[in-house]
Every structure is written in structure tokens, then in C-alpha cells.
C-alpha positions as CSV (number, residue, x, y, z in Angstrom):
1,X,50.2,7.7,-53.2
2,X,51.6,9.7,-49.7
3,X,48.6,10.9,-48.1
4,X,49.3,14.3,-48.4
5,X,48.8,13.5,-52.4
6,X,45.9,11.9,-52.0
7,X,44.1,14.9,-49.6
8,X,45.3,17.4,-52.3
9,X,43.3,15.3,-55.1
10,X,40.2,14.4,-53.2
11,X,39.6,17.8,-52.4
12,X,40.0,18.6,-56.0
13,X,37.6,16.3,-57.1
14,X,34.9,17.8,-55.0
15,X,35.9,21.6,-55.6
16,X,35.3,20.9,-59.5
17,X,32.1,19.4,-58.6
18,X,31.5,21.9,-56.4
19,X,32.0,24.4,-58.5
20,X,30.2,22.7,-61.7
21,X,26.8,23.2,-59.3
22,X,27.4,26.3,-57.2
23,X,27.0,29.0,-60.5
24,X,24.5,32.0,-61.7
25,X,20.9,31.0,-60.8
26,X,19.7,31.0,-64.2
27,X,16.8,28.4,-63.4
28,X,14.8,31.4,-62.6
29,X,13.8,31.4,-66.2
30,X,13.2,28.4,-66.5
31,X,11.2,26.2,-63.8
32,X,12.9,27.5,-60.4
33,X,10.7,30.6,-59.8
34,X,7.6,28.5,-60.3
35,X,8.4,25.4,-57.6
36,X,9.0,28.0,-55.1
37,X,5.7,30.1,-55.7
38,X,3.7,26.5,-55.6
39,X,6.0,25.8,-52.3
40,X,4.5,28.5,-51.0
41,X,1.0,28.2,-52.2
42,X,1.2,24.5,-50.7
43,X,2.1,25.6,-47.6
44,X,-0.2,28.7,-47.2
45,X,-3.2,26.4,-48.4
46,X,-2.2,22.8,-47.2
47,X,-2.9,21.3,-50.5
48,X,-1.2,20.1,-53.7
49,X,-2.7,21.5,-56.3
50,X,-4.2,19.3,-59.0
51,X,-4.9,21.3,-61.9
52,X,-2.9,23.6,-64.0
53,X,-3.9,26.9,-61.6
54,X,-1.3,29.0,-63.7
55,X,-2.9,29.2,-67.1
56,X,-5.7,31.3,-68.6
57,X,-6.2,28.8,-71.1
58,X,-6.7,25.5,-69.6
59,X,-6.7,26.5,-66.0
60,X,-9.0,23.5,-64.9
61,X,-7.0,21.1,-66.5
62,X,-5.6,18.4,-64.4
63,X,-1.9,18.0,-63.3
64,X,0.0,15.9,-61.4
65,X,2.3,17.6,-59.1
66,X,5.1,14.8,-58.6
67,X,7.7,17.5,-56.8
68,X,5.4,19.2,-54.6
69,X,7.6,18.7,-51.7
70,X,11.2,19.6,-53.0
71,X,8.9,22.9,-54.2
72,X,8.2,23.1,-50.5
73,X,11.8,23.0,-49.6
74,X,13.3,25.3,-52.0
75,X,10.8,27.7,-50.6
76,X,11.5,27.2,-47.2
77,X,15.6,27.1,-47.8
78,X,14.7,30.3,-50.0
79,X,13.0,32.2,-47.1
80,X,15.4,31.6,-44.3
81,X,18.3,31.7,-46.5
82,X,18.2,33.7,-50.1
83,X,18.7,32.5,-53.4
84,X,22.9,32.1,-52.6
85,X,21.3,29.7,-49.1
86,X,19.3,27.3,-51.5
87,X,21.8,27.4,-54.3
88,X,24.6,26.6,-51.7
89,X,22.3,23.9,-50.0
90,X,21.2,22.1,-53.2
91,X,24.9,22.0,-54.6
92,X,25.8,20.4,-51.3
93,X,23.8,17.6,-52.3
94,X,24.9,16.7,-55.4
95,X,28.6,16.8,-53.7
96,X,27.3,14.5,-50.9
97,X,25.5,12.1,-53.6
98,X,29.3,11.7,-55.2
99,X,31.1,11.4,-51.9
100,X,28.9,8.2,-50.5
101,X,30.0,6.7,-54.0
102,X,33.4,7.8,-53.6
103,X,33.6,6.7,-49.9
104,X,32.4,3.3,-51.1
105,X,35.5,3.0,-53.3
106,X,38.1,4.2,-51.6
107,X,39.6,1.3,-50.1
108,X,38.3,-0.7,-52.9
109,X,40.0,0.6,-55.9
110,X,43.8,2.3,-56.8
111,X,43.4,5.9,-55.8
112,X,44.6,7.2,-59.0
113,X,41.9,4.8,-61.2
114,X,39.1,6.3,-58.3
115,X,40.6,10.3,-58.9
116,X,40.8,9.8,-63.0
117,X,37.5,8.3,-62.7
118,X,35.5,10.7,-60.5
119,X,37.4,13.7,-63.2
120,X,36.0,11.7,-66.1
121,X,32.4,11.4,-64.5
122,X,31.9,14.8,-64.0
123,X,32.5,15.8,-67.0
124,X,28.5,13.8,-67.7
125,X,27.2,15.0,-65.1
126,X,27.7,18.6,-65.9
127,X,25.2,18.4,-68.7
128,X,22.6,18.8,-65.9
129,X,23.6,21.9,-63.4
130,X,21.1,24.1,-63.1
131,X,19.1,24.3,-59.9
132,X,16.1,21.8,-60.5
133,X,13.9,19.1,-57.9
134,X,16.3,16.4,-59.7
135,X,19.1,17.1,-57.7
136,X,17.2,15.6,-54.7
137,X,17.2,12.5,-56.8
138,X,20.6,12.4,-57.4
139,X,21.1,11.9,-53.9
140,X,18.2,9.3,-53.7
141,X,19.6,6.9,-56.0
142,X,22.9,7.6,-54.9
143,X,22.1,6.0,-51.4
144,X,19.9,3.2,-53.0
145,X,23.2,2.1,-55.2
146,X,25.5,2.4,-52.2
147,X,23.5,0.4,-49.7
148,X,22.5,-2.3,-52.0
149,X,26.2,-2.6,-52.9
150,X,27.2,-2.6,-49.0
151,X,24.1,-5.1,-48.4
152,X,25.4,-7.1,-51.5
153,X,28.8,-8.0,-49.7
154,X,27.8,-8.5,-46.4
155,X,24.0,-8.1,-45.6
156,X,22.8,-5.0,-43.3
157,X,20.0,-3.5,-42.0
158,X,20.8,-0.2,-44.1
159,X,18.7,-1.5,-46.9
160,X,15.4,-0.5,-44.1
161,X,16.6,3.2,-44.7
162,X,15.3,2.4,-48.4
163,X,11.5,2.3,-48.1
164,X,11.6,5.7,-46.2
165,X,13.8,7.5,-48.7
166,X,11.4,5.9,-51.4
167,X,8.5,7.6,-49.7
168,X,10.4,11.2,-49.5
169,X,11.3,10.3,-53.5
170,X,8.2,9.7,-54.7
171,X,6.9,13.3,-53.1
172,X,10.6,14.9,-54.4
173,X,11.0,13.8,-58.3
174,X,9.7,12.0,-60.9
175,X,12.7,9.7,-61.0
176,X,11.5,8.0,-58.3
177,X,10.9,4.6,-60.1
178,X,14.2,4.6,-60.5
179,X,14.9,3.5,-56.9
180,X,12.6,0.2,-57.9
181,X,14.0,-0.4,-60.4
182,X,18.0,-0.8,-58.8
183,X,16.1,-2.3,-56.1
184,X,14.8,-5.3,-58.8
185,X,17.8,-5.9,-60.4
186,X,20.2,-6.0,-57.2
187,X,17.4,-8.9,-55.9
188,X,17.8,-10.4,-59.3
189,X,21.6,-10.5,-59.0
190,X,20.9,-11.7,-54.9
191,X,18.8,-14.1,-56.3
192,X,20.9,-15.6,-59.3
193,X,24.3,-15.7,-56.3
194,X,22.8,-17.3,-53.4
195,X,20.5,-19.3,-55.9
196,X,21.9,-22.7,-54.3
197,X,21.5,-21.4,-50.7
198,X,17.9,-20.3,-51.5
199,X,17.0,-23.7,-53.3
200,X,18.5,-25.7,-50.4
201,X,16.6,-23.3,-47.5
202,X,13.5,-23.7,-49.5
203,X,13.7,-27.6,-49.0
204,X,14.0,-27.5,-46.1
205,X,11.0,-25.7,-45.5
206,X,12.9,-22.0,-44.5
207,X,13.4,-18.9,-46.5
208,X,17.7,-17.3,-45.8
209,X,17.2,-14.3,-44.1
210,X,18.8,-12.1,-45.9
211,X,16.5,-12.8,-49.1
212,X,13.8,-12.3,-46.6
213,X,15.1,-8.5,-45.6
214,X,15.6,-7.7,-49.0
215,X,12.3,-8.8,-50.6
216,X,10.8,-7.5,-48.0
217,X,12.5,-3.8,-48.3
218,X,11.5,-3.8,-51.7
219,X,7.9,-4.8,-51.2
220,X,7.5,-1.4,-48.4
221,X,9.5,0.5,-50.7
222,X,7.2,-0.3,-53.6
223,X,4.5,0.5,-50.9
224,X,5.8,4.1,-50.4
225,X,5.8,5.4,-53.6
226,X,1.6,5.0,-53.0
227,X,1.6,7.4,-50.1
228,X,1.6,10.4,-52.1
229,X,-1.2,13.3,-52.8
230,X,-2.6,11.2,-56.1
231,X,-2.2,7.9,-55.1
232,X,-2.4,5.2,-57.3
233,X,-2.4,7.7,-60.2
234,X,1.0,9.6,-59.2
235,X,2.6,6.2,-58.4
236,X,1.9,4.7,-61.7
237,X,2.4,8.3,-63.3
238,X,5.7,7.5,-64.8
239,X,4.5,5.4,-67.1
240,X,1.3,7.7,-68.7
241,X,3.7,10.9,-68.2
242,X,4.4,10.9,-72.4
243,X,1.4,10.3,-73.1
244,X,0.1,13.5,-73.1
245,X,3.3,15.6,-73.8
246,X,2.4,17.5,-76.7
247,X,6.2,19.6,-76.7
248,X,9.4,18.2,-77.7
249,X,12.2,19.6,-75.3
250,X,15.8,19.6,-75.7
251,X,16.7,17.5,-72.1
252,X,14.0,14.4,-73.6
253,X,15.8,14.2,-77.0
254,X,18.1,11.2,-77.8
255,X,21.8,11.3,-77.3
256,X,22.3,10.7,-81.0
257,X,19.7,13.1,-82.2
258,X,21.2,16.3,-80.4
259,X,24.6,14.8,-81.8
260,X,23.8,15.8,-85.3
261,X,22.4,18.9,-84.2
262,X,25.6,20.2,-81.9
263,X,29.1,19.0,-80.6
264,X,28.2,18.9,-76.9
265,X,30.8,18.4,-75.2
266,X,29.2,16.6,-72.7
267,X,27.5,14.4,-75.5
268,X,31.2,13.4,-76.5
269,X,32.0,12.8,-72.8
270,X,29.3,10.2,-72.4
271,X,29.6,8.3,-75.7
272,X,33.5,8.2,-74.4
273,X,32.6,6.8,-70.8
274,X,30.6,4.5,-72.0
275,X,32.9,3.0,-74.9
276,X,35.7,2.9,-71.9
277,X,32.8,1.0,-69.8
278,X,32.0,-1.6,-71.8
279,X,35.6,-1.9,-72.5
280,X,36.5,-2.5,-69.3
281,X,33.7,-4.3,-68.2
282,X,34.4,-6.8,-71.4
283,X,38.2,-7.2,-70.9
284,X,37.3,-8.4,-66.9
285,X,33.9,-10.0,-68.1
286,X,35.5,-13.1,-65.8
287,X,35.4,-10.8,-63.0
288,X,32.6,-9.1,-63.9
289,X,29.0,-9.6,-62.1
290,X,25.4,-9.7,-63.3
291,X,24.7,-6.3,-61.3
292,X,27.5,-4.7,-63.0
293,X,26.6,-5.7,-66.4
294,X,22.6,-4.6,-65.9
295,X,23.6,-1.4,-64.0
296,X,25.2,-0.7,-67.2
297,X,23.4,-1.7,-69.9
298,X,19.9,-0.3,-68.5
299,X,21.3,3.1,-67.4
300,X,23.2,3.7,-70.7
301,X,20.4,2.8,-72.6
302,X,18.7,5.3,-70.5
303,X,20.7,7.9,-71.1
304,X,20.9,7.3,-74.8
305,X,17.0,7.4,-75.1
306,X,17.2,11.1,-73.1
307,X,19.8,13.9,-72.2
308,X,18.5,14.2,-69.0
309,X,19.4,10.8,-68.1
310,X,23.0,11.6,-67.7
311,X,23.1,11.9,-63.6
312,X,21.3,8.7,-63.5
313,X,23.9,7.0,-66.1
314,X,27.0,8.9,-63.9
315,X,25.0,7.5,-60.2
316,X,24.5,4.0,-61.7
317,X,27.5,3.3,-63.7
318,X,30.2,5.3,-61.5
319,X,30.9,2.4,-59.2
320,X,31.0,-0.3,-62.1
321,X,33.0,1.9,-63.9
322,X,35.8,2.6,-61.5
323,X,35.7,-1.6,-60.2
324,X,36.2,-2.9,-63.8
325,X,38.8,0.1,-64.6
326,X,40.9,-0.8,-61.8
327,X,40.5,-4.7,-62.6
328,X,42.2,-3.8,-65.9
329,X,44.6,-1.5,-64.9
330,X,46.2,-3.9,-62.0
331,X,46.0,-6.6,-65.0
332,X,48.3,-4.5,-67.2
333,X,50.4,-3.1,-64.5
334,X,51.5,-6.7,-63.5
335,X,52.0,-7.4,-67.0
336,X,54.6,-4.7,-67.3
337,X,55.6,-5.6,-63.8
338,X,57.0,-9.0,-64.9
339,X,58.3,-7.7,-68.3
340,X,59.3,-3.7,-67.2
341,X,61.4,-3.7,-64.1
342,X,61.3,-0.1,-64.2
343,X,58.0,0.0,-63.0
344,X,59.1,-2.0,-60.0
345,X,62.4,-0.6,-58.8
346,X,61.0,3.5,-59.4
347,X,57.3,2.8,-58.3
348,X,57.5,5.6,-55.8
349,X,58.8,8.2,-58.7
350,X,56.0,6.8,-60.9
351,X,53.6,7.4,-58.3
352,X,54.4,11.1,-57.8
353,X,54.3,11.2,-61.7
354,X,50.8,9.9,-61.7
355,X,49.7,12.6,-58.9
356,X,51.4,15.2,-60.5
357,X,49.7,13.8,-63.9
358,X,46.2,14.2,-62.1
359,X,46.5,17.1,-60.0
360,X,47.4,19.1,-63.4
361,X,44.5,17.6,-65.4
362,X,42.3,18.7,-62.2
363,X,43.4,22.2,-62.2
364,X,42.9,22.7,-65.9
365,X,38.8,21.0,-65.5
366,X,38.4,23.4,-62.8
367,X,39.9,26.3,-64.7
368,X,37.5,25.3,-67.8
369,X,34.5,25.1,-65.2
370,X,35.1,28.4,-63.9
371,X,35.6,30.0,-67.4
372,X,32.2,27.7,-68.6
373,X,29.5,28.9,-65.7
374,X,29.6,32.3,-63.8
375,X,30.6,30.9,-60.1
376,X,28.0,33.4,-58.4
377,X,24.8,33.4,-55.9
378,X,23.1,35.8,-58.5
379,X,19.9,35.2,-60.2
380,X,21.3,35.0,-63.9
381,X,19.8,38.1,-65.9
382,X,16.9,36.9,-68.1
383,X,13.3,37.9,-68.7
384,X,13.7,40.2,-64.9
385,X,14.5,43.4,-66.7
386,X,11.4,42.8,-68.9
387,X,9.2,42.3,-65.9
388,X,10.9,45.2,-64.0
389,X,9.3,46.8,-66.9
390,X,5.8,45.2,-67.3
391,X,4.9,46.2,-63.6
392,X,6.4,49.6,-63.4
393,X,4.1,50.2,-66.3
394,X,1.0,48.3,-65.0
395,X,0.6,46.2,-68.3
396,X,-2.4,44.4,-68.4
397,X,-2.8,41.4,-70.1
398,X,-4.5,38.4,-71.7
399,X,-0.7,38.2,-72.2
400,X,0.7,36.0,-74.6
401,X,3.7,34.6,-74.1
402,X,6.4,31.7,-75.6
403,X,7.0,28.7,-73.6
404,X,10.2,29.4,-72.5
405,X,9.0,32.3,-70.2
406,X,5.9,30.9,-69.2
407,X,7.2,29.7,-65.7
408,X,9.2,33.1,-65.2
409,X,6.4,34.8,-65.2
410,X,4.2,32.9,-63.4
411,X,6.4,33.4,-60.8
412,X,6.7,37.4,-61.1
413,X,2.7,38.2,-61.9
414,X,0.5,35.2,-60.5
415,X,-2.1,35.8,-59.3
416,X,-2.0,38.9,-60.7
417,X,-1.9,38.2,-64.6
418,X,-2.0,34.1,-65.9
419,X,0.2,33.1,-68.6
420,X,-0.8,31.9,-72.5
421,X,1.3,28.3,-71.9
422,X,4.5,27.7,-69.8
423,X,7.2,25.1,-69.6
424,X,5.1,22.1,-68.3
425,X,4.0,20.2,-71.6
426,X,1.9,17.7,-69.3
427,X,-0.1,20.5,-67.9
428,X,-1.8,21.2,-71.2
429,X,-3.5,18.9,-73.7
430,X,-1.4,17.5,-76.3
431,X,-3.9,19.1,-79.2
432,X,-3.1,22.7,-77.8
433,X,0.3,22.3,-78.7
434,X,-0.2,21.2,-82.1
435,X,-3.2,22.6,-83.1
436,X,-3.1,25.8,-81.3
437,X,0.1,27.2,-79.9
438,X,2.4,26.0,-82.6
439,X,0.1,26.7,-85.7
440,X,-0.4,30.4,-84.4
441,X,3.5,31.4,-84.6
442,X,3.6,29.7,-88.0
443,X,1.1,31.7,-89.9
444,X,-0.2,35.0,-89.2
445,X,-4.0,34.1,-90.1
446,X,-4.1,31.5,-87.3
447,X,-2.6,33.5,-84.9
448,X,-5.0,36.6,-85.9
449,X,-7.8,33.9,-85.3
450,X,-6.4,33.3,-81.7
451,X,-5.9,36.3,-80.9
452,X,-9.5,36.7,-81.7
453,X,-10.4,34.2,-79.5
454,X,-8.5,35.3,-75.8
455,X,-8.7,39.6,-77.2
456,X,-4.9,39.3,-76.4
457,X,-3.6,42.8,-75.2
458,X,0.2,42.1,-74.1
459,X,2.8,40.0,-75.9
460,X,5.5,38.9,-73.8
461,X,7.9,36.8,-76.0
462,X,11.8,35.2,-75.3
463,X,13.6,36.2,-78.8
464,X,16.4,33.9,-77.5
465,X,13.5,30.9,-78.4
466,X,15.3,29.0,-81.3
467,X,12.7,26.9,-82.3
468,X,11.8,27.2,-86.2
469,X,7.9,28.7,-85.4
470,X,8.9,31.4,-82.5
471,X,11.6,32.2,-84.8
472,X,8.8,32.7,-87.8
473,X,6.2,34.7,-85.2
474,X,9.1,37.1,-84.1
475,X,10.0,37.8,-87.8
476,X,5.8,39.1,-88.5
477,X,4.7,40.2,-85.2
478,X,7.3,43.3,-85.7
479,X,6.1,44.2,-88.3
480,X,2.5,43.6,-87.6
481,X,0.4,47.2,-87.7
482,X,-1.9,46.3,-84.9
483,X,1.0,45.8,-82.5
484,X,3.6,48.1,-81.2
485,X,6.7,47.4,-79.6
486,X,7.4,48.8,-76.6
487,X,10.2,47.2,-74.7
488,X,13.2,45.3,-76.0
489,X,16.3,43.9,-74.0
490,X,18.7,40.8,-75.3
491,X,16.4,38.8,-73.6
492,X,12.7,39.5,-74.7
493,X,10.8,41.7,-76.6
494,X,7.3,43.1,-75.3
495,X,4.5,44.6,-77.7
496,X,1.0,45.6,-76.8
497,X,-1.7,46.4,-79.1
498,X,-2.5,49.6,-80.6
499,X,-5.8,50.7,-78.5
500,X,-6.4,54.0,-76.8
501,X,-5.5,52.2,-73.2
502,X,-1.9,52.3,-74.1
503,X,-1.5,54.7,-76.3
504,X,0.4,56.6,-73.0
505,X,3.4,53.8,-73.6
506,X,6.2,55.0,-76.2
507,X,7.2,52.9,-79.0
508,X,10.3,51.5,-80.0
509,X,11.5,52.1,-83.7
510,X,14.2,49.0,-83.9
511,X,16.0,51.1,-86.4
512,X,16.7,53.9,-83.5
513,X,17.4,51.2,-80.8
514,X,20.5,52.2,-78.9
515,X,22.8,49.5,-78.3
516,X,23.8,49.8,-74.5
517,X,27.7,49.9,-74.0
518,X,27.8,47.9,-71.2
519,X,26.4,44.8,-72.8
520,X,28.8,42.1,-72.6
521,X,29.2,39.3,-75.9
522,X,26.7,36.8,-74.8
523,X,24.3,39.5,-75.0
524,X,25.4,41.3,-77.9
525,X,25.2,38.0,-79.9
526,X,21.4,37.9,-78.8
527,X,20.9,41.2,-80.5
528,X,22.4,40.6,-83.9
529,X,20.5,37.6,-83.7
530,X,17.5,39.2,-83.5
531,X,18.3,41.8,-85.2
532,X,18.8,38.7,-88.2
533,X,15.9,37.7,-87.5
534,X,13.9,40.7,-88.5
535,X,16.0,41.6,-91.0
536,X,17.4,44.8,-89.9
537,X,20.7,44.6,-91.1
538,X,21.8,47.9,-89.9
539,X,21.5,47.5,-86.3
540,X,22.9,43.5,-86.6
541,X,25.7,45.3,-88.6
542,X,26.3,47.4,-85.2
543,X,26.2,44.3,-82.9
544,X,29.2,42.5,-84.9
545,X,30.7,46.1,-84.9
546,X,30.5,45.9,-80.9
547,X,31.6,42.7,-80.5
548,X,34.7,42.9,-83.0
549,X,35.6,45.6,-80.5
550,X,35.8,43.4,-77.9
551,X,36.9,40.3,-79.9
552,X,39.2,41.7,-83.2
553,X,39.6,37.5,-84.0
554,X,36.1,36.3,-83.2
555,X,35.8,33.6,-85.8
556,X,31.9,33.5,-85.3
557,X,31.7,37.0,-85.6
558,X,34.2,37.8,-88.7
559,X,32.5,35.0,-90.4
560,X,28.9,35.9,-89.8
561,X,29.9,40.0,-90.8
562,X,31.6,39.1,-93.9
563,X,28.8,37.4,-95.0
564,X,26.4,39.8,-94.2
565,X,28.5,42.4,-96.1
566,X,29.2,40.7,-98.9
567,X,25.0,40.2,-99.0
568,X,24.7,44.2,-99.0
569,X,27.4,44.1,-101.1
570,X,29.3,46.4,-99.4
571,X,33.2,45.7,-100.3
572,X,34.5,45.4,-96.7
573,X,33.1,42.2,-96.7
574,X,36.4,40.9,-99.1
575,X,38.4,42.6,-96.1
576,X,36.6,40.8,-92.8
577,X,36.4,37.6,-94.9
578,X,40.4,37.5,-95.3
579,X,40.5,38.5,-91.7
580,X,38.2,34.9,-91.3
581,X,40.4,33.0,-93.7
582,X,43.5,34.5,-91.8
583,X,42.9,34.2,-88.4
584,X,40.3,31.1,-88.6
585,X,41.3,28.9,-91.6
């Protein structure tokens, strides 16, 4: 393939990868704000906090911070370069991680296969694009994989970089143990590959230098993981983190469980890529090796167990996939050459055809990514307007908040206010979620009991929380006469207790709540869901009417609006139902 074609496709791949991560900073409402705050506190106090710290419910609960160094990096980058600089640099880290493997394979496999594999694997990688400490794990894992593959081909002293990477990794993200697992798999592969030489050397009372260097590097890497603020506890934390994990979150669910709930593109891509991976391995089994199989099996299982492991699957199996796909297509091409002279006589034409197909596939993927993610360096609008209102009106705690919103409240309100809960299940007793947090949202009397205990003054709640208990809580708390709603947007609702000190705060009448004309489609859907939840059908209809004004042929809106109208015995329901049948069936 001509150099200019290769250059265009290579630029296309890395443009796709960059755009997939360089989007609105949605992680602020999740964990990023807390990470930045913690990084600042660590530098100010010269201490890594080992207790919960941010919650008034369990402020002294022991907590192992396994990503403290990433938090310092985030804080320093955000301080020096702002959020745009932080986003650019972390996106660059992901691009470099993928680039390392791309370059390793560049001259080892057919270029079109390398490009096609890259397109397929980025669809899986885009399951996790938020700005989180795990981004550094992508880089470290890629370094381990590439260096160990280089060493497998020809012994190199680059393996002694791995202990240093392990030292950084153990202090930047909990995935540090993955590096040790990968190293062990390569060591087993090396011993099997060199078993005859090793036996011969041992009989001669010597030891192969390359095996010794590999063992030494692994030993140093193992020793390095104990160099962290929590010592042995920190090094062994991945083995015990789920012993006290009382709250289930989506990223820790299995692929098959999530597939039954919704058909995500990334899950479909993972299942397709995994099928192709083992298809290529089986059909080229005579040329396969133990390390290719072990990496594929171990990391496919890891990804199946928890969707958060998709990036690990990508960086651990990209080389096996591409290498064996290349072997398969080389054999196929050889057979076609023997049977069909067209591929030999028109080789240049065939290569240009492949180039244009790959190029247009890349453009299409870039188009989909740009449309899915809002390419921007701005912080996504989430709970920030609600917190602005909280601060402007000098609201006071104790705050009752939901799990999803806690970390952002920490970022904006600490140390003035502490939260009821935040997005770290491991920072609270498992019994807290089982016996307190969930039951008090499911049962009004349980909420009253906890209210008597904690004396809540403010409820700051994300009504986009899709858990059954959160939706039950919203449906009954808006009707509770002891509380009044003082703020509502498409993301959060704020209520305060009806007390003399809160008398100056104006109560919102939801039936008369005006929907701003500036709302986009997502915001209108959120309002529609909220009004549906609290059974305020007139306001729900108003949201649907605004949505239909933006897109009269929206199937989702037509379906929900027609059903609501029919439920309300409104004759217009059949009209919208017919429109749904016309546009969507």
C-alpha cells in the first residue's frame, strides 16, 4: 500500500482514538472533582488520607486510597493547564498507550489488517472514555505488553523498566496487579519455550542469563507494589476490595447481565471481537503460542466478569488478535492467489480498493463518535447549577444525597459541608448500604427514622438516578409535607425541611414549573422522566410536546406520548399512536 495511503489511515486511527476521549468532562459529576480535591489536600497536608474523611456518616471508616498519585497529577494538571489541559494530556496518554502497540505491530503484520483491527478494538475501548485514574493503567498495561513481547523476540534490558512502572502503577490505580499477572504469564511462556535450554543449563550448574533477568525483573516488580502508603495492605488490596463492597454499580456487572438490560454498542462489539479473536486463534492454532492463548483467555474472562475491564481486554489482546488475523488472511490470500489470478494480476487495484474501503469505514466511525460524544473541553452540565444555587442561598446541612451525586458535592462543598454518601462503596461499611441507605429510600418510615437520627436539613438528589430505590424515594419525598422543593433542573432536585430558618426560601409549585425554552433533547427527556415518576402527567405531556417540536418523528417520544394520552383517555392518543405506527413500525 502506498505511503500516503498508510499515512492517511494511521492519522485516521489516531484521530478516531483522540476524538473518542476528547469530549465533555462528564466525570466531574462522578469522581473527578473528588480526585482533584484529594490531590490538593494530599499536597497541602503531605499525607495520604486513610479514612473516609468526606462523609459525616462514617468519617473515620478506614479507606485505602489506591490512586492517590493520580489525584496529585490531576490536581497539578488542572491547576497549571485548566480542565482543557487536563483533558488533552490524559487523552494523549491513551493515544500513546495504543500507539505503542500499533508501532510494535507495524512491520510485523499486513497494514490493512492492522488498521481493521484498530477500528474494531476502538469500538470496545470506547466503553470507558471518562477522565479517571484508570487511564494511567491503560498506559502501564500497554508498556508491559509491548516490552515483554519485545523481550520474547530478543532479550532486552527494557524489562528492568517494568519494576519502575510497577512502583508508579501501585500508587496510581488499583489495576497494578494486572501488570504482575501479565508478567507471570510471559514468564511461564518463556519457561515452556526455553525449557530444553533451561534444563541443560541447570544440569551444568548454570542458569540462562535471559531467564535470570526475567525472574529478577519480576521479583523487583513484585517488591515495588509493596512501596505504597498502605504497605502490605495496599499491595494485597485488590484481593480484598470486594469484601466490603455493599453497593452494586454498573461498571462491575457482567457482560451477560448488562446485555439483558440494554443492547450497548460496546457490548456487541466486544462479543463480536471476542468471537473473531478465538476464531483466528483456532484456525491458526499450529502457529499459535501459549502467551497468545493465555492473554486472550485471561482477559476475555476478565472483561466478561466486569464491563469495566473492557480496556484491559483491548490492550492485552490487541496484539494476539491482529497477529493471528494476519496469519489467517495471509493463508486465505495464498489460496485465492492459487485459484484466482485476479488478485495477482490486479494487485495494485486491489490494494487501492482496500484503502478506500478502510478510509470510508474510518470516516464513518469518526462521524459516529463525533455525533455520540460532544467534542469539547468544557465540564458537562450536571449538578453544578444545583450546587451554585446551594452556595448562593447559603443552604446548610446535614445533607441527604444519593450515591451518584456525592463525589461532586464533596468537590464543591468540602470542608463546609460533608455528604451522606459518595461514589466509593469501599469507603463505607457494606451494612450501611444494605440496612440504611437503600431501605430509607424504599420505605418512608425508614427515612423518617434516619431523619430523626441525622436531622437532615437539605436533600440534594440526582433524579436521574435509575435505581428502583432512588425512584421510589423521589416519588414519595416530593409529597412529604415536612419538606418543600426549592430547586429543580433536569439533573437535580433540592428540598429543605420546613423550619423557621428555611422560611425565606421560596417553595416551587411543580404543577406550575416552567420548562425553559433553551432545553435540549436530553434535558427534556430528563424532565419528562421526572414528571412521569412523580405522576404529574400534564407536565410530562408538556415535555413531550417540546420534544416533538424538535423532532416530530421521534419514535421514543411518539410511543410514550401516545400511551400517556390513551391512559388519560385523551382522543389525541390514537392520532399520535398512528403516527408512531407510520414512522416507526
